[in-house]
N, C-alpha and C positions, 0 to 999 in steps of 0.2 A: 347458142355458142355449145359443143359437147366440152364436157368436164376434165379432157387432156387439153383443149385446146386453151381453155382458160387459165390453167396451171402452167401452160407453156409462157400464154403470156404475163403471168406472175413471175416467172423466171426472167425475163427479158426485161421484165420492170425494177427487178431488183436489180439485175444487172447495170441497168442504166443509171439508177439513182449512186451506187454502190462504184461507179466510174465517173458520175459526178462529184460523190464527195470526195475521188481519190484527186479529182484534177483540183480542189479548194487547196488543200497542201500539198506539193511538189515533196517528189521523193527528196530533193535536196534541203528543205527546211526542214525536212527528218532528220536527217543528218546533223543540219547546225544543230536541232535540240539537242539531240543527246552533246554532241561535242561542248554546248552551254552547262549540259547536265554535268559533264565528267571535270568542267572548268571548273565548275561551282564546290568540287568536292577534292578531297584527302583520302587516296587511296595507299597506304602502307604497303598492302603487300603487291603493288602492280598488278590487280585482278584486270584494270583496264587498260594495259600500257598497245595491246593488242586494236585498238579502237585510231584506225588508222582510214583516212575518206579516199585514200586511193588504193585501196585495194581492191582488186574485183567486180565482189557483189556488195560492196557497202551500203547500208551499215547489217545487211542478215547475215554474213561473216561472223560479226563481233562475238565475243564472249557475252551471253545473257541477252540477244537476243535473237526472237523469232519470228521470223517474217513472212506471211500468207501475200500471193500476187505480189510478191516484191515489195511490202507494205510492211512495220512495223507492228507486230499484233501481240505480241506481249517483251515484256521488259523484266527480267529476273537477273538479281543479282543478289542472293539473300547472303548471311553468314562472310562475308569477306574486310570486315572489318574498317566498312566504308564509313565515314564521316563528312559533316559542312550540312549545308543547307539544300533542302529541293529546290528547285530551277524554275521557275517561271512558266520555261520553255517548254516544259515537257507538255502542257496543251498544246502542242501541235502536231502531236503525234494521234492523229483525229482518227487513225485507225486500231488503237489501243485495247484490247480487249482484257489484260490483264498485268497489274502492277506488282512485282513483288519485291521489294526493299528488306524485308522483315528480320530482323538479329545483324543490328549494324549501330551502328554509333550516328545515324543522323540526327539534327536540331532544326533548329527553326521550326514554323509554321507549317502546315500542312496547304499546300497553296490555292487557293480558290477555281483559279484558274484549272483546277483539272477536273471538275465540271464539266469542258468542252470538251473535253476525251467521252463522248454520251454512248459511243458501245459500251466504253468500261463495263466487264463483269465482275472482274474480282478484284479486290486492292488489299493487299497483305503490307501493312508499316507496323506492325506490331515489334518488343523488343528493340526497341529506339528512343530517341531521347526526344521525342517533339513534344513541343510545348503550342500554347495559346489554343484556340478555338478549333472545333471540327465545322468545318463548311457544314452548312445546311445544304448548299445545292447540290454535294457528292450524296448527299444523305439522300438526295432526292433521285439521282439518276436513276431512272426510266428502267436501263436492262442492268441493274447493280444487283449481284445476288451473294457476295460475299463481301465483308468489309469487314476489316478484322485491323486494330490500331490498339492493341491490347498492351499494358506493361510500357507507358509512354508520361509523361508530365500535362496531357493534354487536360484542359480545364473550361470550366462558364457548363454551359445550358446544350442540351439535345434538343435543336428549335425547328420548327418546320415540321412537315409530314416525313413520314418513311415510307420508302418507297416497297408498291406492293409484290415488286419481283424479289427485294430484299430476303433469302433464307437464311442468313449466319452473319448477324450480328454481335463483333465483340470488343466494347471498349472498359473493357475491364484494366484492373489494374491503373486509373489515372485518379483525375481529381476532380473529374466531375458533379457539378451540382445541380440543385432545382429538384424540380418534379421528374418521374418517369412519365416520359412520351404519349400520351391519350389519346391518341388519333388510330390505334388500332383498328382494323378493319378484317372483316369474314373474309373477304377477297387477300389478305395477304399470304404468301408463300412461306413465311417463318417460321423456322423448324428450330432453330437455337438463338437464344438471347442472352447474352452472360453482361453485364450490371456489376458485376461482381467490384469491389475494396475502389468505392470512390465517394463522393458524399455527397448520393441521392437523397433526398429528403421528400417527406409529405406521407399520402399514401398511397400502396400498391394498384392503380386503377384495375376497376373492376370489367376496363374496356379489353383485358387481355383475353379473360372467359371467350372473345372470339373468335381468337388466334388456332382454329381448326387442326393445321397441321404442327405443331409449336411440339416440339417433344424433350427441349431441355431449357431452365428456365433457373437461369442462379443469378440472384441479388443479394448474396453476402455483403456483411461489412458495410453496411452502408450507413444512414441516419432517417430509415425508417418507419413510419409510425402509425397509428391508428392498425386496425382488426386486420386480420386474409380475409381477403372479399370470397366468397362461398360461390364466385362464378368464373374460378381457379378452374372448377368441376367440371366446368363444358370446354374443358382443354384435350376432347376425348384420345388427344396421341400423346400426351402427356407420358415421359417415361421420368424424367426426373425433376423435382423439384427442390431445390434448396434457397433457402431465406435466413441465413444463420446469420447470428451478430450482430440485430439490429432490434430494434426498439416496439418490434409488435406486441401487440396485447391481446384480451379478450380470450374469449372461447378459438377451439381449432374446426372448422366447419364440419359435420359426420361426414359431408357428402365429398369429401377431400379424398378421401379410403373407398371412394368410388370410381375411383377414372380408373378404366378397366384396365392401361397398361401402365399403369403410373410404379416404379420399382422401387425410385428413391426416394424417401421424403427427410429434408433437415433442418430442424426449424431451431435447432438449438442457440442458445446465446441469444433469447428473448425474453418479453416479459408476459407470454402465455399464461393465461390462470385456467380455472375450472380446472374439468376432468378430465381424463384422456380418451378422446369416445372408442370404440370398440373394433369402429369400424377401419380406425387407421392401423391398428394391430393385424386385424383380420381380414386386412383385406388381400383379396386373390392372388393380384400380382405383386404386391408389395414384397422386395425383397428386405431392403435396410428402411430402416425408421431411426431417426435421430431426434431426440425432443429434450435433450440433457440442458442443465442453464435454463429453467425457467420457474413458474410460481405454479408448476400443476399440485394439484389438491387430493385426487384419487385419480385411481381409472377403473373406467366402467364397466362391468361387467356384460358379455353378451346376452344378447337377452333369452338364449336357447342355452345360456348355459356353458357352452364348449366353442372352441373356436379353434378353424381349420384354415391355412395359409399357409404359403411358401417363405414366412419371413426369418430370416438370418441372423439381422442384428437388430438390436431392439435394446439402443439407450437412451436411458429415461434418469440420467444420473443430474444430482444435484437441483433437486426439486423442493417441493414441501410434501410428498407425498404419505400420508399416513395408512394406518392400520395395518394387519396383517401381510404376508406377500401373498397373492392372489393364487390360490392353487389352481384356477380355471387355465392359467399362463401353463402350466405344465404339459399341455394339451399340446403345444408347439412344436411337434415334433422336428419340424426343419430349423429351427431356432442352431447359430453357432456360438453366438455373442449376444451376452446377456449383463446389463450395467445398470445397476438398480443403485449404486454409492450415493454416499451422502444425500439421504432423505428420509424420513420418520417412520421407516418398516417397525414393525415392533413381531412378536412371538417367535417362533422357530420356524426354522425352512421346511419346505414339506418336503416327507417322502418321494411324492410325485414326482420330484425334479428330475431323478432318475430316467423318467423317461423321456428327458430329452438325450436322447440318445447320440446326435451329431453335434452337440454343444463341444464347443471348445475355451471358449473363457465365460468366467461367473464371476460379479464383482457385487459385490452387497457390504462394502466398506463404507465404515460409520454411520450406519444406522445405529439401532435399537434391538437388535436381533437376537436371541438368549437360548436356554438350552442347549440339547444335545446337537450335532452334526447327523443330518438322516445319513444312516450306512448305504440306502440306493442309489446314491452318488457315484458308488463307484463303477453304478452300466453306465454312467459318464465314460466309454472307454476311453474318448477321442479329446477330454478334458487336457485343457494346456496351461490355463490362469485360473487358478480358484484362491480370491483376494475377499478375506473376511475381518479384516483389519478395523478395530476402533468398533466394537460390538462389544455383546457384554456375556460370549460363549461362556461354559466354564466346563469343570472337571478335566480329564486327560484327555491329550490329542489325542485322537481317536487315530488305531492301528491301522483302520482300513484304508487313510488314505496311501499307503502304499502301495496298495494295488493300483492309485491311477496312475499309470508308467509312463504316462507321455504328457506328465508335467513338468511346465518350465516355471511358473511363477506359483510359488503358496505363500502367502502373505497371511499369517496369523497374529502379528502386532497387536497392544494396546487390546485386550481380550482379557478375561479373566482363566484361564488355561494354567493347570497348577500338574505337579507332577515335574516327571523327568519327560526327556525331549525320545520321542518314538526312535532305538536303531532300526526301524524298520523302515523311516523315510530314506536311508541310505540305500534302499532298493530304485531310488527314483533318479537314474541314471540320466534322462534327458534335463535333472533339473536346471535351470540358470539363476533363478534369484529365491532366497529361501529369506521369511523375514518373521521372526518369532519373537521383538524385541518390547518389554511394557507388557508382557507378565508374570505369571507366579512359581516361573519353573524351575526347579530346582535340579540337583545333584549333577553330574559330571557331561561335558558333551561326548555324545558316541562315536568311536571311532568309525561305523558303519557310514557315516556324514561328509567322513573326508576321504571316502572315496568317488562321491560326487564329482568327476569330471570338468563337469560343463558348469559348475556352476560358476557367474561372476560376481553375486553379490550376497555375502551370508550377514546378516545382522540379529546379535542375540542379545543388545544392549538391555540393559535396565530389568535382568532378571535376579534368579540369588541362586548362582551357580555357584559352586565350590572345585577345590582343584585345582589346577594349575592348568594351562594354555596347553593343549594336546599338541606336542612334539609333531603331531602326523598332519597337521595343518599346511605344512607345505606339500602335501599332496593335491592337493587345490590347486592346478597350476593356473587356472583362467580365473579365478580370483582377483576381480577390478577393486572393490569394495568389501572392508572385511571393519567391520562394527561391531567391536565387543566391549563398551564402554557400560562401567558399570555394574559389572556382573559379579563382581566378587573376588574374582581370579588372582591369586597369589601365585609366588615363586619368579622364576627367571623367565621374559620372555624367548621362547624358544631360536635359536637360530635357523627351524628350517624353512622361516617364516622367508628367506631370501634365497627359494625355489620360486616364490610366487612375483615372477617377472611383469604380469599384467598389472597387480597390482596399483590403483593410483590412490586411491584412500584406505588410513592404516588409522582407526580411535582404537585405543586404549585405554583412555582414561579411568582415570575414579575407578582404581583398581587397588587392589595391594601388591604389583608387580614390586619386585628388588632385583638388584644387581647391576651388572651392567647391560650396555647393550651389545646386542650380538652385532658384531662388522657385517654378515650376511645381509643387514635391512641395509646400508648403504651399494649398493650391487642392485638396487632397484630401480632400473632406467627411466617408470612410467610414473612412479610417485611422486604428488603432488599437493598430498595431507595428510600430514603426521600429529597426532593430537597425543599426546602423552602426559597430559597435567593431572593433575592429584593423585602420584604415586608415590612409590618409595625408591624409585631410580637411584643411583649413584655409580659414582664414576668420573671421570672428567667428562667436561662438555664434547661431544663426539666432533670430531673434525670432517670425520665420513661424510656425515651431511653435503657437504658441498660440491660432493661428488653428480648429485642429483640435480640435474640439470632444467628439471622441472618441476621442482618445487615451489609450493604455491603459501603454504604455513605451514608453521611447523615451531609448535607449543611443548616446552618442557615445564612449563611452570610448576613450582610447590613439588622440586623432586629434591635431591641430594647430590645434584652436580653439583664438582668441584673445577678447579683447575681456571684458564681463562676462556676467553671467548675465539674462539680460530677465526684467525684472519682472512683465511679462504673462504669462509662465509662471505667474503666480496664478491664471487664469483656466480651468487646465488642472483642470477637479474631478474628471474621472472617469482623473487619473494615478495611475497605480501604482507604477510604477516611473522613477526620475529620475538616468543614470549618466553623468556627466560626468568621470569620476576621470581622470588622465593625461592632459590637456590641459596650452595655457597662459591659462588664464582668467585673469583678475583684478577687483579692484574687489571688492565688499563683497558678503555674500550675500543677496536680496533679500528683507526680510521677506514681503511677498506670496506668496512659496512658502508661508508657513504656512496660504492660500488651497488648496491642493491639498488636498482634508478626503478624499481616499482614497489617498494617497500611504502607499503601505508600505516604499518601500527609496529613500534618499537618498544617493547615491553624490557624493564631492565632493572627495577624494583625489587631492595628487597634484600641485594647480594653485598658484596665486599669489593665493589669496583672502586678502584681510587686513579689518580691521575687528572687531566681535565679532559673534558669535555672535547672531542677531534670538532676542527670546525667541516672535518670531510660533510662531516651529517649535514649541513648546509646544502649538499647537494642533491638531496632526497626533496624532490618539488614535489611528488606526490604523498610525503610523510603528513597523517592526520593526526596521530596520536604516539608522541614520544613522552615516553616515563622512565625517569631514570632516579626517583625517589626513591632515600631511606638505601644510601651506599656510603662511601667515602668521596667524593669528588673534592677536587679542587680545583681552582685556578677562576679563569673569569668564564662568563655568560658569553659563548660565541658571539661577536658582534654581527656575524653573513648569516646569523639564526633565523632571519627573514625571508631567507633565499626559500625555505622550507614555506612557500606561500599556501600552501591546503592547510598548514598547521590548523586543529582544532582544539588539542589539548596538549598543554605544557606543564608536565608534570616533576619540577629539579629541588623537590623541598626533601630536606631531614639530610644534607651534605654537608662540607666544606669549602661553600664557592666562596671567593669573594669580587672586590673589583664593583664596578657600578649596575647599576637595572641599564642593560643598552636600550636607547630612545629608541633604533631598530625594530624595537618588538614591536612600536604602534603599526609599520608596516602589515602584519598578519592580519588581514582585515577578516578573515575566518574564527580568530583564537576566541576561544570560548571560556576555556578554561585556562586559568596561570595559577599555578602555586608554586614560589619561591619561600616558603618558610622556611626555619631553623636552617640559616646558612649564618653564613659573615659578610653580607652583602654590603657594603658603605655607600654614603654619597647621600644626595636627594632624590626624590623619587622624579623618577620624568613625566611631566604634565602633560606628555601627549598620551599616555597612556589610556587618557580617557577617550581618544578619539578612536578605539578599538569599537568598531560596532557592535560585533557579535559578542562582546566578552560579558559573561556573566556570574564566573568564579572568579573570585581573585582574593590571593593571600599571601602577606607579604610579613608576616607575624616573625619575631623570633631574629632579628638580624641588629644591622647595628647603623643602619638610615638615620638620618638627621634630615633636619630642616620642615617645612612645610610641608603638609600633605596637601596637594594642587587640588585647588577648591572642586573644581567637577570630578574627578574622582573621589574625593569623600562625600559628596553631594550622593557620586550613583550608588558606591558602596560606605555606607553609614552604620553598620556594624564595628562598632571600635576593636573586635575581636582580629578583625582582617588586618592590623597596622599592628595590634600590641608588641611588646617585649622589644622595640627599639625603643633606647633611651633618650636618643636627640628627635626622637621625630617630636609634632606640635600639630595645632590645628584640630580640625574637624574632622572623623566624629570622635578624636580623646580629647577626652579633659583637662590637656597638656596646653594652655595659651604659650602662640609663639612671642618674641622679643620686641618685636614691631607691630604687634596688637596690642602688648603692654603701655608701650610709648604711645601709642596711638589710644587708648585708656586713658592714661596719664595729661594729654594734652586737652580730652574731652571734660575730665574732670575739673582742671581748669578753669575751662574755658566755663563751663557749668557752674564755677562756685563765684568767680570774677566777676559775670554776667550780673549776675543779679544783684550781688555788693554796690557794683556801680551803678546800680539801675537807685540801690536804694540812697545812694549819697545824693545822688542828682534829685531823686523826689523831696528829700528831707531840706536841700537847700531852696525850691521850689517852695515847698510848705512855710521853709523860716520868710523867705521873701515875701511873701502871699500875706502873713499876718502879719509882717511889720505894717506894709502900706493898710491893710485893714485897719490896725491902730490907729494908724494917723486921720483915717479918712471921719475914724469915731470922733475922736478928740477936735475936728472942725467941726461938726453939727454938734456937741453936746449942746451948749447952749440954746440952740432953735429949735431941734427939733427932737425934744424928750420922748415926745412920744413915743418916737421911730422905734427907739429902744426896746418898745415890748412887743416888738412884732420879731417874729422869728425868722429871719431867712433863708434858716435849712426847712421851714413848713414844707415848701415845694416836691423835697424829695422826699418825702415820707409818705405813709399807706402801703409803700408796696407790700404786695401777698406773694409770700414767699413760699405755700402750705405746695405741697406735692402729692400727687395721689401714687399708692401700692399696687403696684403688680404682681402676679404673680409665675413664676417659673415652673414647669412641667410639662414632661415629654410622655407621650400615651405608655403604660408598663403594660407587663404580659397580661392578656385578655384571659383571664379564668375560668371555667364555666359557673365555678360552683359564690361567684363574687357579679362578674360583669354579663356574663352571656348564660343565659337560662338553658338547664334542656329540653323545654318546656320549644324555647324557640327555635334551638337547633333541631328538631324534630322539623318542623314546620319549613324549615328552611332547604329540609334533604327531605321535603318530600315524604316523610317518615321510612325514609333511608331507601328511598324508593329505586329501583335495580335500572331505572332510565339515568338514575343521578352517579352512576357507578363511572369513576374515574380512571380506577387500574384497579386489579383482584392479586392478591400473590399469598406470599406465605402468613404473613401479617396483617390476614385479614382486606379488609375492603377499603376502598379509599372512596370519599362520596364527593360532591361538590356543591358545597351549603351558602342558600343566598339569601341574603338577611333582609328584612322591610328595611333598613336602614342604607341599603345597597352595599352592604360590606358583602365580600366573595371570599370564603375561605376553602378548605380543603380539612375532608374532616375522615381520618380515620378510626374504621370501627373494630378493634382487635377483634378476635374467634372467642365464644366462648369457651369457657375452663382454663380462662388469663388467671392469672396470680392474687395475691387475697386485697383488700383496697390499701389498706396501709405499704403495705409493699410496693403498690404499684406508684403512690403516690411519690413515694420516695426516690423511684426509679426516674419519674418522670421528672421531677423537681431535680434530678442531676444530670437528665437530657437537655434539661430545659439552661444548663452552663453551655454545653457545646455549642457555641454560634460563631457562624465566619460566614462571610459571604458568598463564598462557593456550597454550601450546604443548606438544605431546607432546615428553618429552624422551627423549633418547635414553640407555638406561641399559647398553648395553653391547652389543659387535660378537663376530665372529667371521669369520676370513680360512685359510680353508684347501683343501687341492685335495679334488677337481679343480674348481677357480671356485666352489666353493660360498661365497658371500657372505652376513652374514646380520649384521641390523639388532635390536637386541631395544627396547623401550616397553612401559610399563605398560600394562594392560591396561584399555582402555575398556568398562563395562560395560553402557553405555547406549547404545549406537549413535552412530548419524550424523543431523546436525542434518535432511537430507532424509527420513532413517525419520520423525525426530518431528514436523516437520511434516506429512508426509503422514496420521502417524497421529492429528494434533490436527485436519485438515481434515474426518475420518468420524467424528470424536466419539467415537471408540471406543477411543482412546491415551490418553495424557497430557494435562490440560489445562491450555493455552498459554496464561495469563493477560500482561496488558500487564505486571506486573513481572518474571514469569518471561521474556519477550522481550526486554525491554530487557536483561534480565541478561546474557542470549544473546550478544545484539547489544555490547552494551561487550566482553564477554569476549575476540571474535572482534575488535575493535577495537583492543585493547592490544594483544593479541599479535603483529599486525599491525603494529601502533606499534612493538616491539619490534623485531621483525624489520628494520625498515628504518633504525632507529634503528643499528643493525650493517651497514648496506648493503646489506643481504640483498631481495633481491624473492622473493616466494612465486613467482607467475608461474602457478600456476590455483587462486584461490581459489573453492569453491563447495561448497555445503552439504555433499556426500559428504567433505570434507574437514575437516568441523569436529567432532569427536567428544565424547563424554562422560563421566566420571569417576560413580563412586558420587553424587556431589551434585551428578548435574547440571548440573557447570560445563564449559566449554568449554573445547578444545583445539583449536589446528588444528595440522594435522597436515602429511603431504605436502611439507616443505619444506625445500631445502638439498640435493636429490639426488641433481641434473643432474651434480655432478661424480663420483659413484660408480657409474654406467654410461655404457658407449657404445653403445647402440641401445635405441632402444623397442619391444619385446618385442609377440609376437601378440597378448597378451594384451588389451591395452591398450582402454580404454574406446572404443566407439566413437561416444561424444558429445564425445570430445577432438580438439581439433583441436593442428597443430603447437604450438602457447602457448595455454593454457588452454583454458574447455570450450566448447562449443557456449551460448550464452544467455548468459555471465557475460563472456565477453571482451571487451573494449572494443576498437572500430573501430580505432582506431590499428593496434595491437597483430595484429588480423586480417586487414590489410594487409601490416604489416613484418616481424610474428614475431618481434618484441624485444621481452620483457617490460621493463618499468618499474614503479617504484613507482604513479605515474603511473594504469598500468592496472592495480597491485590494488586502489587507491581506488575504479576503477571497477567492478572486481569485488564489492569489497565492501558498493557503491551497491548493484547488483544483489540480493546476498544481504539487504539490509537490510529493502531493500522488501519481499522476498518473506517474508521473517520478518513482514512488518507486514501484509500483505495477503493472504498465502498465495496469491500468484497466481505459477504460476512462469513464470519469462522463457519458456519455449518453448510457452509460452499463446496469443503473441499475434504479429499478422505484422511484416512491417518496417514497413506504414504505421500500425501502433498495436502500439508495443512497449508493455514494461510502462513505460515511464518518459513516453511520450506516454501513455500510459492514463491513468495518478494527474498528470499534469498537464490532462488534459480532464475529471476529475471536481473536479480541486478547480479551476477555471476556471466549472464548471457548478454550484457549490457542493452537488456530491451526494457528501459528502465520508463519508456512512455505508456509498456504495458501496466504500471503500478498506478496511471493514473483515473483516479474517478473522472465521469465524465465531468464534474464542474470544474476540476483544474486542464481539461485541454489545453488552454488556452496559456498555460503555462509557457513563460520563452525559457529555451533550454541555457540562454546566456545572461537571463538576469539572477537578481540573486533570490527572490523569490523560490526559483526550481534550486541553488543548492540548500534554502531552507525548509523547504520540500523534504529533501534527501535527507536532510539531517534527522528529522522530524520522520521519516520512516529508521534508521539507525538508530533512534530512539527506542524506539518500539520494538529493533530488534535485539538490542542490550535486554528491555524489562521483559523477554520472552525467553532469555538465556533458560536451557533445561536444569543447569546446578543452579536454585534458588541462592546460594552465597555469592552467583556470579553476578546477579542481578543488580541494579544501584538503588538507592533509598529513593521514597518520593520527594525529599527534601531536594537529595544530585538530581531528580529526574525536571523538578520545577527551574533549577539553574540552569538546564538545560532547554531547556522549553522556551526557556526565556532568552536563551540565543540564537533560538530558530529567526527569531526577530525581531526587528529593531525599530519601535515607533512611535509616536505620541498613545497611540490604540492601547498599549501593553502595558500597565502600570506595573512598578519595579522594586521588588524590595531586597534587601542584603536576608530577610527572615522568609523564606515564602509561606508562615502560617502566620505572619503577622498582620493580615489584610483582616478588618473587623468586618462585624457582621451587618448590612443596613440593618437601623431600629425604626 
């Protein structure tokens, strides 16, 4: 048979088969199937109105229908707002090759019967609302080449085999779970796999390496773990590999960089460690490499010392890479973007950076770089972004930076630059962001800066500038953010600011500004944030702010404003924070403020306000803090105040309020702080106040309250000062008994005295009767039984032994080395202070595990050589022994002997420290830290620190490594009170410690002054608290976006779920634990306020944290420092 004849027979055979298939489902049934599909859906645009079976060529002339040989081959109806469920009768379209219904609103499940359309080649169902599983029979269709179901609500596992014919598989942005299919074969034609944004778990299958045609592999944002299999390097056609946001560990295989066509490698947001192999950076075809947010510790240099590649983007930010900036990287002449921010690079930037002639962005923020900037950087003529924030660059800002004419972002904040701001920066006409905050810059702002017409962000805060705010600031027409806080400016605010029509944020707080506000400010249509607190501004409270419809934050606290609060502030429906405290404002609180429906914080404390509290305030359902303290308000507390259902803090102290305390306050289930002290309130205390579950601070003192303190409330707040100075109040915890208690005691006294008297009388009568009968009996027997008289009838009862043994009382005393444990025993217990027994090392020497022969285990701190004299040491150690609290590591003993041996003995903490615990929890291979556990840890730290502060002790270096756990996982603060016991910092001190505090945890003011304070401790606690709640380490962020700014940004965007640490992902947004978590976040933000005076005390923080959670697992006390230490 000839070749031509064979081909002809094959064509005839295929025609016969097609004809047979066509006969199976007549055209009429296809029409009925399409009519059933239409009947099942909603068509708001009328796109299918023309589907009429009576048309001559129905259904081939219908919209979205493509026919071949009078049979339906394609159904294409994308982007038509169609909704409803997919009809099972679509399976009757047996000749269907393409089904395209993407970008609609279809819901329900994908009909498994679609697998009967065996000729299907392409299925496009992405961007709908489909639910249920993905039928395995569809994935197995032997002719299927394209399957796209992305952006739906599908779930379940992808089970069964994947058809060899499939080339394009996209199931991204669904809720698929289980493992990635493993049955990949070398016969597969797959070119694209997109499984991103699902819940796939398990390891990446090595069988992916068999896909020789695969070009794109996207596995981002799943729950994958294990290592990155080196077999992936066998995908010789791979162009783009992205596995971001998973839990991949281990090393990056060096062979990945050898994939011949690989252009994009994105492995950010994983747990990869070790060093970065040079092949990943020096790969011939690689253009983009993203390895940020991992745990890499270094970069291996190429074997020949040089690197030749076509790399354009190198992103390794948020890792643990140490050492100097690799000079060989300056040979990457094609690179455009370099991001090395938030690592531990030290030394100076190499001059060879000038070789990167195509460089557009360089970010090295939040490292430890020092020295001067290399002038060779001016060769990078294409540079648009230069971010050097959060390093230790010093000296004057280099003048040569003005030669980088294409710069759009220049960020030098958080360094040690001094001197004047160079006027030459005014020549950077393309500059959009200029950030010079938190340096030591002085002088005036150069007029040349005001000529930067493209500038959108200008931040000069916390420098030492002088003079007035330049009037020419109004020339910056494109400015959106102006932050001049804490710069030392004086004089008036220039009216030219009114020319900044795009301005959204204006922060001029903490200055010496005076005079009235210019009316031009009130014409800024985009203004959202106005921060003018802590100045000397005067005049009446401006009405003009009411014209700023977008205003969300208005803070005029601590100025000299007078007059009344404008009623037209009620038009500010977007206002979230209104703070007018500590001014000289008079008049009444306008009822119109009740129209500010978005208001969450209203602070009017310490003014001269009078009149009653308007009932309209109760319409503020989002209000969380209401502070009207220290005014002259009168009248009663509004009974409808309970409608402010979100209220957390209600402060009405030091006013002239009268009447009763409303019982409706008990309906404020979120209330944590209630202060009604120093008023004229009368009547009894409502018993249902004790029913407020979150209440942790209460002050009802200095009123005219009467009656008995409710027993539950008195037991909960057992500090007498909470109820003091109320003349008619009685009951616990006051030392004043109530009348009914006195009557009850009188009755008890009568019973106590009367019953013994009555019993005595009865006993006396009984004895008399007994003696009388005895005498009569003896008289009758006197003559006949005289011998019996000599017998003693009482002899049977004699001889009782009343002796008792003595016992001893005595508890364990403080173990002192000089009388309980010998130095020799300690040498044996620590193996001669062997390195293997070291538990930790720091500025106060080494801590050893000491295991004694009797089974006792202790921790022994050996202070560094060169410590203070023996007598002084003993005195200081004895003082430290008196600092005892259940949340502190308590000193159990000490030893001082020659030659310069100084030992401190503590309890052994078997469960390590907080840093290790958080790291294990984030890896999900250690202890599971749910919300109650995290809350207890934070509360324990707060209580310990509050106790230290109550003794006027400052910790100075609060960080997770200094929080230890006993056998019951109770938190104990360590490393406190040791400064007086040493004379010098040892060589073993941690490289991450600054002279005071530790990098990432030390407050900004202490980093500058070196003087530890209680307020700095509060700041460090806030950072630790945010780390406990979010799982993010403070060293993971840049100076431009530290952990505090990142948390605030997520809150502002409403992306609260982004804050959740993996151990808290199961929190239900509708549960009380969710609200408790948010309150904990807000406590952390309060603690990290930039101004130390704005931070709460640790005692207040304990009250707030106790308000985060209610339950038997959290002991509560009115005095947070009163909990004793275990002995």
